[in-house]
Phi, psi and omega in degrees: 000148180278167183298327180296319180294320178296318180296316179298319179296319179296319179296320179295315180297317179298316180293324177294320178296319178296317180297312180296319178299319178296318180295317179296317180297319180293321180291324177295317180297318179296317179297319179298316179296319180294325178295321177297318180295317180297319178297323177296319179297313181297320179295320179295317180294317181296319180295325178286331179292329180277345179278193180300129183281356180275355183262045183297322182296315180295319179296315180299317178297319180292322177297317178298317179296319179294321178296318177297317178298319178297317178298319178294322179295317178298316179299316179296320179294319178296317179297319178297317178297319179299317180294322179295318179296318178298319178295318179296320177297318179297315179294323178297315178296317179297321178295316178299317178297316180299314180296318182289333183269335190248350183245110175234128179288149180299319180296322177294322178295314180296323178297317179295318179295323178297317178296321178296315179297318178297320179295318178296317178298321179296316178295320178298318179295319178296321178294318178298317179297317177296321179296317178297319180296317179294319179298320179296319178295319179293320180294324180286336182270343180264000000 
């Protein structure tokens, strides 16, 4: 493989590592937040279990409220994770576009210039041959 292909492959691998790292970090953060909420629920239930056992209705209502709060927290964490993943995808695409538009190897530039020069020389030779052929035709007719 040529150096340009290696560079493109390295840029792709780097961007994939950044994307995967971001997703892993967001999932760890979400798990951590859910663990805090779960610990709060368990603490609330435990504190009520040690209190007067005749207040079951109040405890049940509080558990329901905490469960609703937990569901809202999970929903908010999922939405946040979705937005972070969307942002990472956008940045990944922007990085790929930037790399493809701004990085050209010197050898690739020289190779392209060599091809352009060869094409120009080929056209010049064809024009000279056509000119000689036309001159020969004009000389034979006069």
